[in-house]
Phi, psi and omega in degrees: 000320177301320180296322181295316180296316179300317179298321182294313181292326176298319180295321181294319180295332181266000186298332178285343184260349183244169180281164178299325181294316181294322179299317180296322179294319179295318180296322178295321179294320178298316180298321180293322178296323178296317179297316180296320180297316179298319180296319180293323177298317178297316180297321178296318178297317179298320180293324178295318178298315180295324178297315179298319180296316180294322178295319178295316180297323179297317177299321179295320179295322178298317178297316179298318180296318178297321178296317180296321178298318178297317180295321178296318179297318178297320179296319179299314181296319179296317180296319181297317180296314180297317181295317180296317180296316182297313182295322180296318179291322184292315185271331177051045177206155180297323180296316180294322180296317179297318178299320179297318179298315179299317180296321181292322176297317178298318179296319179298319177299318179296320181294320179296323179289325187257043179296339178294344180266035183300324181297320178294320178297323178299320180297318178297319179296319178299320179297317178297320179296322178295318179296318178297318179298321179295319179293320177299320178297321179291323177295318178299320179295320178297317179297322179295317180296316180297318179298320178295320178297318179296318178296321178297318179296318180298318178294319180297315179299318179298317180296317180294319181298319179291316184293328185254016183303324184292347181259006178297132182085001180250022180094019180237131177227151176233123181225151173243121179202152176054037177073020180219163173248129182249123172252110183253128180233118178291151184297337179296337176277333191252312191230154168278162183303128178076000183256156173237021175257116183298143176277183184299311181296320179297319179297320179298316180297317180294322178298318177296320177297318180297323179297319178292317181295326180295340179261001180227075188281353178266017182253131173273137187239123176246121178258117180246129174262138182226148176232173170274192183263011176286132180299141178287130183235026180280206182284179185281002180290337181243148182268349181160193184297323181295315178298319180296318181295324177293316180301316181294319178298317180294323179298321178293320178300314180299322177294317180299319185286353173291337172276114186296343179281349179273125184273123180301326183291348179272352191249140174229135178251140180214147175248128181255350182060224182261010194264004174227063183288148174286320182224163178300141179278059185246010177203162179297322180296315180293320179297325178295322178292325182285334177280102190203167167244130176248126175255113185254120186247131180214147176296148174293137188257018182301314183293319178296319178299320179296316180295323178295322177296322179296333181279345181294000000 
């Protein structure tokens, strides 16, 4: 620009020495130079803007590349861990484990050399992510099934408590624990001493229980008979307390099955004799508590078992 001004003043100083035609040509050249200068300034500004944009984009690309490098490194470590675990479990020996470590080291070297194959590694990572997502979905389904089973048990306990409310304080309790519902009935409610024939009150309680079970066909029912440690001194039809506990459990099963809505395949009868006491048999009160029938109710676990197998 300084050169242009100098030229202009030089031209002015010489205007007295040159012809009008030459002056006009110089003035026209100066005007053109100003236009060219303005155009160049605009082009320079545009180039500066583009330079700044490219520099910003370059910085963004650098960050993306660093992020991809970190993800690739994480993928390598995950693959190495999975491979080592699989080989160790498969071979179950120190030699196999060492071989697996060597193979993984070799594999890691290959991966480091073949970083250009990042897209293929990405595909493998996507596959692992899909498998993980599928397993998470199965875990969520398992949790949902378990939650439903728990809700079913809570509802069942509530129904039983209402149905058997009139027997409260008569040696009958309803509890929910360890994923099951326990209905415990002392023998004073059900049987006379040495007998396995339920009395009137006992039959009423069992009938109420059967009504609830007939409306809950997805429940497995275990009937357990228990005695105290006093030796059985009844007739020769029984061999002892264990035999008596089995007879009593079977008698309860037969009463339950009089309700056509109770499914026989859901019921199991067992005799425990004197070998699973609630409390020590060291007093008449404790012995009375130990002489009992326990009805143990639990959801069928077929669906949970299937989901657990799918997770293997």
